PDB file of N, CA, C and O in Angstrom:
ATOM      1  N   MET A   1     -22.211   2.429   0.210  1.00  0.00           N
ATOM      2  CA  MET A   1     -21.757   2.624  -1.138  1.00  0.00           C
ATOM      3  C   MET A   1     -20.513   3.517  -1.192  1.00  0.00           C
ATOM      4  O   MET A   1     -19.728   3.432  -2.136  1.00  0.00           O
ATOM      5  N   GLU A   2     -20.337   4.362  -0.193  1.00  0.00           N
ATOM      6  CA  GLU A   2     -19.172   5.246  -0.180  1.00  0.00           C
ATOM      7  C   GLU A   2     -17.872   4.449  -0.156  1.00  0.00           C
ATOM      8  O   GLU A   2     -16.878   4.853  -0.758  1.00  0.00           O
ATOM      9  N   VAL A   3     -17.885   3.317   0.540  1.00  0.00           N
ATOM     10  CA  VAL A   3     -16.682   2.477   0.604  1.00  0.00           C
ATOM     11  C   VAL A   3     -16.328   1.968  -0.789  1.00  0.00           C
ATOM     12  O   VAL A   3     -15.156   1.959  -1.168  1.00  0.00           O
ATOM     13  N   ALA A   4     -17.327   1.546  -1.548  1.00  0.00           N
ATOM     14  CA  ALA A   4     -17.078   1.052  -2.907  1.00  0.00           C
ATOM     15  C   ALA A   4     -16.491   2.160  -3.781  1.00  0.00           C
ATOM     16  O   ALA A   4     -15.585   1.909  -4.576  1.00  0.00           O
ATOM     17  N   HIS A   5     -16.999   3.373  -3.639  1.00  0.00           N
ATOM     18  CA  HIS A   5     -16.477   4.488  -4.426  1.00  0.00           C
ATOM     19  C   HIS A   5     -15.042   4.820  -4.006  1.00  0.00           C
ATOM     20  O   HIS A   5     -14.207   5.153  -4.847  1.00  0.00           O
ATOM     21  N   ASP A   6     -14.762   4.728  -2.715  1.00  0.00           N
ATOM     22  CA  ASP A   6     -13.393   4.970  -2.257  1.00  0.00           C
ATOM     23  C   ASP A   6     -12.439   3.912  -2.797  1.00  0.00           C
ATOM     24  O   ASP A   6     -11.314   4.232  -3.180  1.00  0.00           O
ATOM     25  N   VAL A   7     -12.877   2.656  -2.832  1.00  0.00           N
ATOM     26  CA  VAL A   7     -12.050   1.585  -3.397  1.00  0.00           C
ATOM     27  C   VAL A   7     -11.798   1.854  -4.880  1.00  0.00           C
ATOM     28  O   VAL A   7     -10.674   1.708  -5.360  1.00  0.00           O
ATOM     29  N   MET A   8     -12.848   2.246  -5.599  1.00  0.00           N
ATOM     30  CA  MET A   8     -12.695   2.549  -7.028  1.00  0.00           C
ATOM     31  C   MET A   8     -11.743   3.731  -7.219  1.00  0.00           C
ATOM     32  O   MET A   8     -10.978   3.757  -8.183  1.00  0.00           O
ATOM     33  N   LYS A   9     -11.782   4.698  -6.317  1.00  0.00           N
ATOM     34  CA  LYS A   9     -10.878   5.848  -6.396  1.00  0.00           C
ATOM     35  C   LYS A   9      -9.429   5.373  -6.345  1.00  0.00           C
ATOM     36  O   LYS A   9      -8.607   5.790  -7.161  1.00  0.00           O
ATOM     37  N   TYR A  10      -9.119   4.501  -5.389  1.00  0.00           N
ATOM     38  CA  TYR A  10      -7.737   4.018  -5.267  1.00  0.00           C
ATOM     39  C   TYR A  10      -7.352   3.129  -6.444  1.00  0.00           C
ATOM     40  O   TYR A  10      -6.200   3.141  -6.879  1.00  0.00           O
ATOM     41  N   PHE A  11      -8.300   2.364  -6.960  1.00  0.00           N
ATOM     42  CA  PHE A  11      -8.036   1.554  -8.150  1.00  0.00           C
ATOM     43  C   PHE A  11      -7.684   2.456  -9.323  1.00  0.00           C
ATOM     44  O   PHE A  11      -6.731   2.181 -10.052  1.00  0.00           O
ATOM     45  N   GLN A  12      -8.439   3.522  -9.510  1.00  0.00           N
ATOM     46  CA  GLN A  12      -8.199   4.434 -10.631  1.00  0.00           C
ATOM     47  C   GLN A  12      -6.864   5.164 -10.489  1.00  0.00           C
ATOM     48  O   GLN A  12      -6.168   5.392 -11.478  1.00  0.00           O
ATOM     49  N   ILE A  13      -6.515   5.522  -9.275  1.00  0.00           N
ATOM     50  CA  ILE A  13      -5.214   6.162  -9.044  1.00  0.00           C
ATOM     51  C   ILE A  13      -4.093   5.200  -9.432  1.00  0.00           C
ATOM     52  O   ILE A  13      -3.152   5.581 -10.127  1.00  0.00           O
ATOM     53  N   ALA A  14      -4.201   3.955  -8.979  1.00  0.00           N
ATOM     54  CA  ALA A  14      -3.178   2.948  -9.313  1.00  0.00           C
ATOM     55  C   ALA A  14      -3.119   2.720 -10.818  1.00  0.00           C
ATOM     56  O   ALA A  14      -2.031   2.626 -11.387  1.00  0.00           O
ATOM     57  N   LYS A  15      -4.280   2.629 -11.469  1.00  0.00           N
ATOM     58  CA  LYS A  15      -4.323   2.415 -12.913  1.00  0.00           C
ATOM     59  C   LYS A  15      -3.634   3.556 -13.652  1.00  0.00           C
ATOM     60  O   LYS A  15      -2.872   3.318 -14.589  1.00  0.00           O
ATOM     61  N   CYS A  16      -3.894   4.780 -13.241  1.00  0.00           N
ATOM     62  CA  CYS A  16      -3.277   5.944 -13.897  1.00  0.00           C
ATOM     63  C   CYS A  16      -1.752   5.923 -13.759  1.00  0.00           C
ATOM     64  O   CYS A  16      -1.032   6.164 -14.728  1.00  0.00           O
ATOM     65  N   VAL A  17      -1.271   5.633 -12.554  1.00  0.00           N
ATOM     66  CA  VAL A  17       0.177   5.606 -12.304  1.00  0.00           C
ATOM     67  C   VAL A  17       0.834   4.468 -13.083  1.00  0.00           C
ATOM     68  O   VAL A  17       1.863   4.667 -13.729  1.00  0.00           O
ATOM     69  N   ILE A  18       0.244   3.290 -13.022  1.00  0.00           N
ATOM     70  CA  ILE A  18       0.822   2.127 -13.705  1.00  0.00           C
ATOM     71  C   ILE A  18       0.835   2.333 -15.211  1.00  0.00           C
ATOM     72  O   ILE A  18       1.832   2.039 -15.871  1.00  0.00           O
ATOM     73  N   ASN A  19      -0.262   2.835 -15.757  1.00  0.00           N
ATOM     74  CA  ASN A  19      -0.300   3.085 -17.204  1.00  0.00           C
ATOM     75  C   ASN A  19       0.751   4.098 -17.629  1.00  0.00           C
ATOM     76  O   ASN A  19       1.417   3.918 -18.648  1.00  0.00           O
ATOM     77  N   LYS A  20       0.897   5.149 -16.858  1.00  0.00           N
ATOM     78  CA  LYS A  20       1.887   6.179 -17.210  1.00  0.00           C
ATOM     79  C   LYS A  20       3.301   5.596 -17.201  1.00  0.00           C
ATOM     80  O   LYS A  20       4.086   5.849 -18.115  1.00  0.00           O
ATOM     81  N   ARG A  21       3.619   4.823 -16.180  1.00  0.00           N
ATOM     82  CA  ARG A  21       4.953   4.227 -16.087  1.00  0.00           C
ATOM     83  C   ARG A  21       5.180   3.191 -17.188  1.00  0.00           C
ATOM     84  O   ARG A  21       6.277   3.109 -17.742  1.00  0.00           O
ATOM     85  N   ALA A  22       4.148   2.396 -17.511  1.00  0.00           N
ATOM     86  CA  ALA A  22       4.283   1.394 -18.568  1.00  0.00           C
ATOM     87  C   ALA A  22       4.568   2.071 -19.905  1.00  0.00           C
ATOM     88  O   ALA A  22       5.373   1.578 -20.695  1.00  0.00           O
ATOM     89  N   ILE A  23       3.913   3.193 -20.158  1.00  0.00           N
ATOM     90  CA  ILE A  23       4.162   3.935 -21.397  1.00  0.00           C
ATOM     91  C   ILE A  23       5.603   4.429 -21.433  1.00  0.00           C
ATOM     92  O   ILE A  23       6.253   4.367 -22.476  1.00  0.00           O
ATOM     93  N   GLU A  24       6.103   4.916 -20.306  1.00  0.00           N
ATOM     94  CA  GLU A  24       7.497   5.373 -20.252  1.00  0.00           C
ATOM     95  C   GLU A  24       8.462   4.224 -20.541  1.00  0.00           C
ATOM     96  O   GLU A  24       9.435   4.399 -21.275  1.00  0.00           O
ATOM     97  N   VAL A  25       8.196   3.056 -19.967  1.00  0.00           N
ATOM     98  CA  VAL A  25       9.081   1.899 -20.145  1.00  0.00           C
ATOM     99  C   VAL A  25       9.070   1.435 -21.595  1.00  0.00           C
ATOM    100  O   VAL A  25      10.128   1.215 -22.185  1.00  0.00           O
ATOM    101  N   VAL A  26       7.878   1.284 -22.174  1.00  0.00           N
ATOM    102  CA  VAL A  26       7.815   0.777 -23.544  1.00  0.00           C
ATOM    103  C   VAL A  26       8.347   1.821 -24.530  1.00  0.00           C
ATOM    104  O   VAL A  26       8.900   1.448 -25.565  1.00  0.00           O
ATOM    105  N   SER A  27       8.198   3.095 -24.244  1.00  0.00           N
ATOM    106  CA  SER A  27       8.770   4.126 -25.109  1.00  0.00           C
ATOM    107  C   SER A  27      10.297   4.064 -25.087  1.00  0.00           C
ATOM    108  O   SER A  27      10.950   4.213 -26.120  1.00  0.00           O
ATOM    109  N   LEU A  28      10.851   3.845 -23.910  1.00  0.00           N
ATOM    110  CA  LEU A  28      12.300   3.689 -23.797  1.00  0.00           C
ATOM    111  C   LEU A  28      12.762   2.451 -24.565  1.00  0.00           C
ATOM    112  O   LEU A  28      13.783   2.488 -25.252  1.00  0.00           O
ATOM    113  N   ALA A  29      12.012   1.358 -24.447  1.00  0.00           N
ATOM    114  CA  ALA A  29      12.357   0.136 -25.184  1.00  0.00           C
ATOM    115  C   ALA A  29      12.313   0.379 -26.690  1.00  0.00           C
ATOM    116  O   ALA A  29      13.155  -0.135 -27.427  1.00  0.00           O
ATOM    117  N   MET A  30      11.337   1.159 -27.148  1.00  0.00           N
ATOM    118  CA  MET A  30      11.249   1.478 -28.577  1.00  0.00           C
ATOM    119  C   MET A  30      12.441   2.336 -29.005  1.00  0.00           C
ATOM    120  O   MET A  30      12.973   2.150 -30.099  1.00  0.00           O
ATOM    121  N   ASP A  31      12.860   3.267 -28.157  1.00  0.00           N
ATOM    122  CA  ASP A  31      14.045   4.079 -28.465  1.00  0.00           C
ATOM    123  C   ASP A  31      15.278   3.199 -28.625  1.00  0.00           C
ATOM    124  O   ASP A  31      16.095   3.418 -29.519  1.00  0.00           O
ATOM    125  N   ILE A  32      15.405   2.217 -27.765  1.00  0.00           N
ATOM    126  CA  ILE A  32      16.555   1.323 -27.803  1.00  0.00           C
ATOM    127  C   ILE A  32      16.490   0.411 -29.027  1.00  0.00           C
ATOM    128  O   ILE A  32      17.500   0.183 -29.692  1.00  0.00           O
ATOM    129  N   ALA A  33      15.295  -0.107 -29.322  1.00  0.00           N
ATOM    130  CA  ALA A  33      15.137  -1.037 -30.444  1.00  0.00           C
ATOM    131  C   ALA A  33      15.248  -0.336 -31.795  1.00  0.00           C
ATOM    132  O   ALA A  33      15.656  -0.942 -32.786  1.00  0.00           O
ATOM    133  N   GLY A  34      14.886   0.927 -31.825  1.00  0.00           N
ATOM    134  CA  GLY A  34      14.930   1.647 -33.094  1.00  0.00           C
ATOM    135  C   GLY A  34      13.758   1.259 -33.998  1.00  0.00           C
ATOM    136  O   GLY A  34      12.719   0.792 -33.532  1.00  0.00           O
ATOM    137  N   GLY A  35      13.951   1.460 -35.281  1.00  0.00           N
ATOM    138  CA  GLY A  35      12.894   1.218 -36.251  1.00  0.00           C
ATOM    139  C   GLY A  35      12.366  -0.200 -36.268  1.00  0.00           C
ATOM    140  O   GLY A  35      11.202  -0.418 -36.607  1.00  0.00           O
ATOM    141  N   SER A  36      13.192  -1.168 -35.912  1.00  0.00           N
ATOM    142  CA  SER A  36      12.729  -2.566 -35.923  1.00  0.00           C
ATOM    143  C   SER A  36      11.607  -2.795 -34.907  1.00  0.00           C
ATOM    144  O   SER A  36      10.837  -3.748 -35.029  1.00  0.00           O
ATOM    145  N   GLY A  37      11.521  -1.925 -33.915  1.00  0.00           N
ATOM    146  CA  GLY A  37      10.461  -2.053 -32.921  1.00  0.00           C
ATOM    147  C   GLY A  37       9.073  -1.827 -33.499  1.00  0.00           C
ATOM    148  O   GLY A  37       8.076  -2.208 -32.885  1.00  0.00           O
ATOM    149  N   PHE A  38       8.997  -1.211 -34.671  1.00  0.00           N
ATOM    150  CA  PHE A  38       7.711  -0.938 -35.299  1.00  0.00           C
ATOM    151  C   PHE A  38       7.262  -2.027 -36.265  1.00  0.00           C
ATOM    152  O   PHE A  38       6.136  -1.989 -36.761  1.00  0.00           O
ATOM    153  N   LEU A  39       8.132  -2.996 -36.534  1.00  0.00           N
ATOM    154  CA  LEU A  39       7.769  -4.083 -37.446  1.00  0.00           C
ATOM    155  C   LEU A  39       6.723  -4.985 -36.794  1.00  0.00           C
ATOM    156  O   LEU A  39       6.802  -5.285 -35.602  1.00  0.00           O
ATOM    157  N   ALA A  40       5.746  -5.411 -37.587  1.00  0.00           N
ATOM    158  CA  ALA A  40       4.684  -6.271 -37.065  1.00  0.00           C
ATOM    159  C   ALA A  40       5.234  -7.584 -36.512  1.00  0.00           C
ATOM    160  O   ALA A  40       4.631  -8.183 -35.622  1.00  0.00           O
ATOM    161  N   SER A  41       6.361  -8.028 -37.027  1.00  0.00           N
ATOM    162  CA  SER A  41       6.956  -9.290 -36.566  1.00  0.00           C
ATOM    163  C   SER A  41       7.664  -9.142 -35.212  1.00  0.00           C
ATOM    164  O   SER A  41       8.024 -10.138 -34.585  1.00  0.00           O
ATOM    165  N   ASN A  42       7.860  -7.912 -34.770  1.00  0.00           N
ATOM    166  CA  ASN A  42       8.536  -7.657 -33.498  1.00  0.00           C
ATOM    167  C   ASN A  42       7.496  -7.579 -32.383  1.00  0.00           C
ATOM    168  O   ASN A  42       6.562  -6.781 -32.459  1.00  0.00           O
ATOM    169  N   THR A  43       7.653  -8.404 -31.352  1.00  0.00           N
ATOM    170  CA  THR A  43       6.716  -8.418 -30.220  1.00  0.00           C
ATOM    171  C   THR A  43       6.598  -7.043 -29.584  1.00  0.00           C
ATOM    172  O   THR A  43       5.538  -6.688 -29.068  1.00  0.00           O
ATOM    173  N   LEU A  44       7.660  -6.277 -29.614  1.00  0.00           N
ATOM    174  CA  LEU A  44       7.647  -4.941 -29.026  1.00  0.00           C
ATOM    175  C   LEU A  44       6.603  -4.046 -29.691  1.00  0.00           C
ATOM    176  O   LEU A  44       6.032  -3.167 -29.045  1.00  0.00           O
ATOM    177  N   SER A  45       6.357  -4.271 -30.978  1.00  0.00           N
ATOM    178  CA  SER A  45       5.349  -3.494 -31.699  1.00  0.00           C
ATOM    179  C   SER A  45       3.969  -3.677 -31.066  1.00  0.00           C
ATOM    180  O   SER A  45       3.252  -2.703 -30.836  1.00  0.00           O
ATOM    181  N   ARG A  46       3.605  -4.914 -30.789  1.00  0.00           N
ATOM    182  CA  ARG A  46       2.313  -5.214 -30.155  1.00  0.00           C
ATOM    183  C   ARG A  46       2.266  -4.669 -28.736  1.00  0.00           C
ATOM    184  O   ARG A  46       1.265  -4.084 -28.321  1.00  0.00           O
ATOM    185  N   LEU A  47       3.348  -4.860 -27.993  1.00  0.00           N
ATOM    186  CA  LEU A  47       3.399  -4.359 -26.624  1.00  0.00           C
ATOM    187  C   LEU A  47       3.245  -2.844 -26.587  1.00  0.00           C
ATOM    188  O   LEU A  47       2.541  -2.307 -25.732  1.00  0.00           O
ATOM    189  N   TYR A  48       3.904  -2.163 -27.510  1.00  0.00           N
ATOM    190  CA  TYR A  48       3.804  -0.714 -27.581  1.00  0.00           C
ATOM    191  C   TYR A  48       2.358  -0.284 -27.816  1.00  0.00           C
ATOM    192  O   TYR A  48       1.842   0.600 -27.131  1.00  0.00           O
ATOM    193  N   ARG A  49       1.722  -0.914 -28.782  1.00  0.00           N
ATOM    194  CA  ARG A  49       0.322  -0.592 -29.099  1.00  0.00           C
ATOM    195  C   ARG A  49      -0.586  -0.871 -27.905  1.00  0.00           C
ATOM    196  O   ARG A  49      -1.436  -0.049 -27.564  1.00  0.00           O
ATOM    197  N   ASP A  50      -0.408  -2.030 -27.269  1.00  0.00           N
ATOM    198  CA  ASP A  50      -1.258  -2.403 -26.133  1.00  0.00           C
ATOM    199  C   ASP A  50      -1.073  -1.467 -24.955  1.00  0.00           C
ATOM    200  O   ASP A  50      -2.051  -1.071 -24.321  1.00  0.00           O
ATOM    201  N   VAL A  51       0.165  -1.106 -24.650  1.00  0.00           N
ATOM    202  CA  VAL A  51       0.440  -0.218 -23.524  1.00  0.00           C
ATOM    203  C   VAL A  51      -0.110   1.175 -23.797  1.00  0.00           C
ATOM    204  O   VAL A  51      -0.657   1.816 -22.899  1.00  0.00           O
ATOM    205  N   ARG A  52       0.032   1.643 -25.027  1.00  0.00           N
ATOM    206  CA  ARG A  52      -0.496   2.971 -25.382  1.00  0.00           C
ATOM    207  C   ARG A  52      -2.016   3.012 -25.279  1.00  0.00           C
ATOM    208  O   ARG A  52      -2.586   4.069 -25.006  1.00  0.00           O
ATOM    209  N   ALA A  53      -2.687   1.871 -25.495  1.00  0.00           N
ATOM    210  CA  ALA A  53      -4.146   1.800 -25.401  1.00  0.00           C
ATOM    211  C   ALA A  53      -4.622   1.619 -23.960  1.00  0.00           C
ATOM    212  O   ALA A  53      -5.800   1.832 -23.672  1.00  0.00           O
ATOM    213  N   GLY A  54      -3.739   1.237 -23.064  1.00  0.00           N
ATOM    214  CA  GLY A  54      -4.104   0.958 -21.676  1.00  0.00           C
ATOM    215  C   GLY A  54      -4.902   2.040 -20.974  1.00  0.00           C
ATOM    216  O   GLY A  54      -5.904   1.730 -20.329  1.00  0.00           O
ATOM    217  N   PRO A  55      -4.499   3.293 -21.073  1.00  0.00           N
ATOM    218  CA  PRO A  55      -5.245   4.337 -20.364  1.00  0.00           C
ATOM    219  C   PRO A  55      -6.696   4.491 -20.820  1.00  0.00           C
ATOM    220  O   PRO A  55      -7.520   5.024 -20.078  1.00  0.00           O
ATOM    221  N   PHE A  56      -7.012   4.036 -22.016  1.00  0.00           N
ATOM    222  CA  PHE A  56      -8.355   4.254 -22.543  1.00  0.00           C
ATOM    223  C   PHE A  56      -9.268   3.058 -22.377  1.00  0.00           C
ATOM    224  O   PHE A  56     -10.400   3.059 -22.863  1.00  0.00           O
ATOM    225  N   ARG A  57      -8.783   2.045 -21.697  1.00  0.00           N
ATOM    226  CA  ARG A  57      -9.616   0.880 -21.419  1.00  0.00           C
ATOM    227  C   ARG A  57     -10.463   1.164 -20.189  1.00  0.00           C
ATOM    228  O   ARG A  57     -10.166   2.064 -19.404  1.00  0.00           O
ATOM    229  N   GLN A  58     -11.509   0.392 -20.040  1.00  0.00           N
ATOM    230  CA  GLN A  58     -12.455   0.589 -18.945  1.00  0.00           C
ATOM    231  C   GLN A  58     -11.823   0.305 -17.592  1.00  0.00           C
ATOM    232  O   GLN A  58     -10.803  -0.384 -17.555  1.00  0.00           O
ATOM    233  N   PRO A  59     -12.353   0.784 -16.491  1.00  0.00           N
ATOM    234  CA  PRO A  59     -13.645   1.439 -16.419  1.00  0.00           C
ATOM    235  C   PRO A  59     -13.636   2.925 -16.793  1.00  0.00           C
ATOM    236  O   PRO A  59     -14.684   3.457 -17.158  1.00  0.00           O
ATOM    237  N   TYR A  60     -12.502   3.604 -16.716  1.00  0.00           N
ATOM    238  CA  TYR A  60     -12.492   5.028 -17.048  1.00  0.00           C
ATOM    239  C   TYR A  60     -11.287   5.386 -17.915  1.00  0.00           C
ATOM    240  O   TYR A  60     -10.194   4.848 -17.738  1.00  0.00           O
ATOM    241  N   ALA A  61     -11.508   6.298 -18.848  1.00  0.00           N
ATOM    242  CA  ALA A  61     -10.420   6.903 -19.611  1.00  0.00           C
ATOM    243  C   ALA A  61      -9.759   7.938 -18.705  1.00  0.00           C
ATOM    244  O   ALA A  61     -10.332   8.287 -17.673  1.00  0.00           O
ATOM    245  N   PRO A  62      -8.573   8.441 -19.053  1.00  0.00           N
ATOM    246  CA  PRO A  62      -7.850   9.356 -18.162  1.00  0.00           C
ATOM    247  C   PRO A  62      -8.656  10.571 -17.682  1.00  0.00           C
ATOM    248  O   PRO A  62      -8.623  10.891 -16.494  1.00  0.00           O
ATOM    249  N   THR A  63      -9.362  11.237 -18.562  1.00  0.00           N
ATOM    250  CA  THR A  63     -10.118  12.425 -18.122  1.00  0.00           C
ATOM    251  C   THR A  63     -11.273  12.037 -17.219  1.00  0.00           C
ATOM    252  O   THR A  63     -11.568  12.740 -16.253  1.00  0.00           O
ATOM    253  N   GLU A  64     -11.932  10.926 -17.522  1.00  0.00           N
ATOM    254  CA  GLU A  64     -13.016  10.450 -16.666  1.00  0.00           C
ATOM    255  C   GLU A  64     -12.480  10.017 -15.308  1.00  0.00           C
ATOM    256  O   GLU A  64     -13.112  10.267 -14.281  1.00  0.00           O
ATOM    257  N   ALA A  65     -11.324   9.371 -15.296  1.00  0.00           N
ATOM    258  CA  ALA A  65     -10.723   8.917 -14.045  1.00  0.00           C
ATOM    259  C   ALA A  65     -10.385  10.103 -13.147  1.00  0.00           C
ATOM    260  O   ALA A  65     -10.669  10.078 -11.950  1.00  0.00           O
ATOM    261  N   ARG A  66      -9.776  11.147 -13.727  1.00  0.00           N
ATOM    262  CA  ARG A  66      -9.447  12.330 -12.921  1.00  0.00           C
ATOM    263  C   ARG A  66     -10.706  12.978 -12.353  1.00  0.00           C
ATOM    264  O   ARG A  66     -10.716  13.421 -11.204  1.00  0.00           O
ATOM    265  N   ASP A  67     -11.754  13.031 -13.148  1.00  0.00           N
ATOM    266  CA  ASP A  67     -13.017  13.600 -12.696  1.00  0.00           C
ATOM    267  C   ASP A  67     -13.582  12.772 -11.536  1.00  0.00           C
ATOM    268  O   ASP A  67     -13.997  13.318 -10.513  1.00  0.00           O
ATOM    269  N   HIS A  68     -13.588  11.447 -11.713  1.00  0.00           N
ATOM    270  CA  HIS A  68     -14.114  10.546 -10.676  1.00  0.00           C
ATOM    271  C   HIS A  68     -13.287  10.646  -9.391  1.00  0.00           C
ATOM    272  O   HIS A  68     -13.842  10.773  -8.299  1.00  0.00           O
ATOM    273  N   ILE A  69     -11.978  10.590  -9.525  1.00  0.00           N
ATOM    274  CA  ILE A  69     -11.094  10.665  -8.358  1.00  0.00           C
ATOM    275  C   ILE A  69     -11.307  11.982  -7.612  1.00  0.00           C
ATOM    276  O   ILE A  69     -11.409  11.999  -6.386  1.00  0.00           O
ATOM    277  N   GLY A  70     -11.372  13.074  -8.356  1.00  0.00           N
ATOM    278  CA  GLY A  70     -11.570  14.386  -7.739  1.00  0.00           C
ATOM    279  C   GLY A  70     -12.884  14.493  -6.996  1.00  0.00           C
ATOM    280  O   GLY A  70     -12.928  15.006  -5.878  1.00  0.00           O
ATOM    281  N   LYS A  71     -13.959  14.012  -7.611  1.00  0.00           N
ATOM    282  CA  LYS A  71     -15.281  14.074  -6.961  1.00  0.00           C
ATOM    283  C   LYS A  71     -15.298  13.257  -5.685  1.00  0.00           C
ATOM    284  O   LYS A  71     -15.777  13.726  -4.653  1.00  0.00           O
ATOM    285  N   ILE A  72     -14.782  12.044  -5.743  1.00  0.00           N
ATOM    286  CA  ILE A  72     -14.785  11.165  -4.565  1.00  0.00           C
ATOM    287  C   ILE A  72     -13.915  11.781  -3.464  1.00  0.00           C
ATOM    288  O   ILE A  72     -14.278  11.724  -2.289  1.00  0.00           O
ATOM    289  N   ALA A  73     -12.772  12.370  -3.832  1.00  0.00           N
ATOM    290  CA  ALA A  73     -11.901  13.008  -2.847  1.00  0.00           C
ATOM    291  C   ALA A  73     -12.617  14.166  -2.146  1.00  0.00           C
ATOM    292  O   ALA A  73     -12.351  14.460  -0.981  1.00  0.00           O
ATOM    293  N   LEU A  74     -13.523  14.813  -2.868  1.00  0.00           N
ATOM    294  CA  LEU A  74     -14.289  15.930  -2.283  1.00  0.00           C
ATOM    295  C   LEU A  74     -15.578  15.467  -1.590  1.00  0.00           C
ATOM    296  O   LEU A  74     -16.320  16.276  -1.035  1.00  0.00           O
ATOM    297  N   GLY A  75     -15.829  14.158  -1.632  1.00  0.00           N
ATOM    298  CA  GLY A  75     -17.025  13.629  -0.992  1.00  0.00           C
ATOM    299  C   GLY A  75     -18.287  13.745  -1.845  1.00  0.00           C
ATOM    300  O   GLY A  75     -19.401  13.640  -1.331  1.00  0.00           O
ATOM    301  N   VAL A  76     -18.111  13.958  -3.132  1.00  0.00           N
ATOM    302  CA  VAL A  76     -19.246  14.041  -4.060  1.00  0.00           C
ATOM    303  C   VAL A  76     -19.376  12.676  -4.732  1.00  0.00           C
ATOM    304  O   VAL A  76     -18.621  12.345  -5.646  1.00  0.00           O
ATOM    305  N   TYR A  77     -20.337  11.896  -4.267  1.00  0.00           N
ATOM    306  CA  TYR A  77     -20.500  10.525  -4.761  1.00  0.00           C
ATOM    307  C   TYR A  77     -21.537  10.473  -5.872  1.00  0.00           C
ATOM    308  O   TYR A  77     -22.562  11.150  -5.801  1.00  0.00           O
ATOM    309  N   PRO A  78     -21.269   9.662  -6.908  1.00  0.00           N
ATOM    310  CA  PRO A  78     -22.253   9.535  -8.016  1.00  0.00           C
ATOM    311  C   PRO A  78     -23.565   8.960  -7.500  1.00  0.00           C
ATOM    312  O   PRO A  78     -23.598   8.168  -6.559  1.00  0.00           O
ATOM    313  N   GLU A  79     -24.628   9.382  -8.141  1.00  0.00           N
ATOM    314  CA  GLU A  79     -25.947   8.833  -7.763  1.00  0.00           C
ATOM    315  C   GLU A  79     -26.077   7.437  -8.338  1.00  0.00           C
ATOM    316  O   GLU A  79     -25.634   7.166  -9.454  1.00  0.00           O
ATOM    317  N   GLU A  80     -26.671   6.582  -7.588  1.00  0.00           N
ATOM    318  CA  GLU A  80     -26.840   5.180  -8.014  1.00  0.00           C
ATOM    319  C   GLU A  80     -28.105   5.033  -8.814  1.00  0.00           C
ATOM    320  O   GLU A  80     -28.427   3.932  -9.262  1.00  0.00           O
TER     321      GLU A  80
END
């Protein structure tokens, strides 16, 4: 089971990094687009909302992910 937890650790690390970078990219796009980026008819509006929600989708929210990653890195595995 330790292997599965280690795999999940690396998945969570990748998810955290990708989500953070996606937020930076879409925020920059919103800066460039200006106010029109917030209109419901603008695809960027949906993308912005979806990217901002990314970190809170399963399996872990950011605080839970950091907790899980830290425990696994220290060799503290969740009980099954």
